C-alpha positions as CSV (number, residue, x, y, z in Angstrom):
1,M,67.0,21.4,7.2
2,K,65.4,18.0,7.4
3,E,63.4,18.8,10.6
4,A,62.2,22.2,9.4
5,P,62.9,22.7,5.7
6,D,60.7,25.8,5.4
7,E,62.9,27.5,8.0
8,A,66.3,26.6,6.5
9,E,68.5,29.3,5.2
10,L,68.1,28.8,1.5
11,T,68.3,31.1,-1.5
12,G,65.1,31.7,-3.4
13,R,66.4,29.6,-6.1
14,M,67.2,26.6,-3.9
15,R,63.8,27.0,-2.1
16,A,62.1,26.9,-5.5
17,M,64.0,23.8,-6.6
18,L,63.4,22.0,-3.3
19,G,59.7,22.9,-3.5
20,F,59.5,21.5,-7.0
21,A,61.4,18.4,-6.0
22,R,59.0,17.8,-3.1
23,A,56.0,18.3,-5.3
24,L,57.4,15.9,-8.0
25,T,58.1,13.3,-5.3
26,K,54.9,13.5,-3.4
27,N,52.3,14.4,-6.0
28,S,53.7,14.6,-9.5
29,G,50.3,14.4,-11.1
30,A,49.3,17.8,-9.6
31,L,52.3,19.6,-11.3
32,R,51.2,22.3,-13.8
33,R,52.9,24.7,-16.2
34,G,52.9,27.3,-13.4
35,D,55.2,25.1,-11.4
36,L,57.8,25.2,-14.2
37,D,57.3,29.0,-14.5
38,K,58.3,29.3,-10.8
39,L,61.6,27.6,-11.7
40,R,62.1,29.9,-14.7
41,D,61.4,32.9,-12.5
42,V,64.4,32.0,-10.3
43,G,66.7,31.6,-13.3
44,L,66.5,28.0,-14.4
45,D,66.4,27.4,-18.1
46,D,64.8,24.4,-19.8
47,T,68.0,22.4,-19.6
48,A,68.3,23.0,-15.9
49,I,64.7,22.1,-15.4
50,V,65.2,18.8,-17.3
51,D,68.3,18.1,-15.2
52,L,66.3,18.8,-12.0
53,V,63.5,16.5,-13.0
54,A,65.9,13.8,-14.1
55,V,67.9,13.9,-10.8
56,V,64.8,14.0,-8.6
57,S,63.2,11.2,-10.6
58,Y,66.3,9.1,-10.5
59,F,66.6,9.4,-6.7
60,N,62.9,8.5,-6.3
61,F,63.4,5.5,-8.6
62,I,66.5,4.2,-6.8
63,N,65.0,4.7,-3.4
64,R,61.9,2.7,-4.4
65,V,64.0,-0.1,-5.9
66,A,66.2,-0.2,-2.8
67,H,63.3,-0.2,-0.4
68,G,61.5,-2.8,-2.5
69,L,64.5,-5.1,-2.2
70,G,65.1,-4.4,1.5
71,V,68.3,-2.5,0.8
72,Y,69.2,0.3,3.2
73,L,72.2,2.6,3.9
74,D,75.0,1.0,5.8
75,E,76.0,2.9,8.9
76,G,79.1,4.2,7.2
77,M,77.1,5.8,4.4
78,K,74.7,7.7,6.6
79,P,77.0,10.7,7.1
80,A,77.1,11.3,3.4
81,A,73.3,11.5,3.3
82,D,73.2,14.1,6.1
83,P,70.9,17.0,5.1
84,A,73.5,19.6,6.4
85,A,76.2,18.1,4.2
86,L,73.8,18.1,1.2
87,L,72.9,21.8,1.8
88,K,76.6,22.7,2.0
89,E,77.2,21.0,-1.3
90,M,74.2,22.7,-2.9
91,K,75.6,26.1,-1.8
92,R,79.0,25.2,-3.1
93,L,77.6,24.3,-6.5
94,E,75.6,27.5,-6.7
95,E,78.8,29.7,-6.4
């Protein structure tokens, strides 16, 4: 998934959420109401959208703090950050 996210086996809902997360991370100033409508179209309500924005923003914040302070994952933590493991957990949560 990390190497080719557009080719990963994702539901439409997960693809919309990840696309929004990518846009929020890379160019948040370009987001428009239509981007939120795409999330609603795949079943997210306002509470879920707020949760998504909060989680993505929190991860972005923490990563910038860590990088700014020179803090990186210990080798023992890297398996927990594996994209395949994260995808598996996302699918489990969607059930």
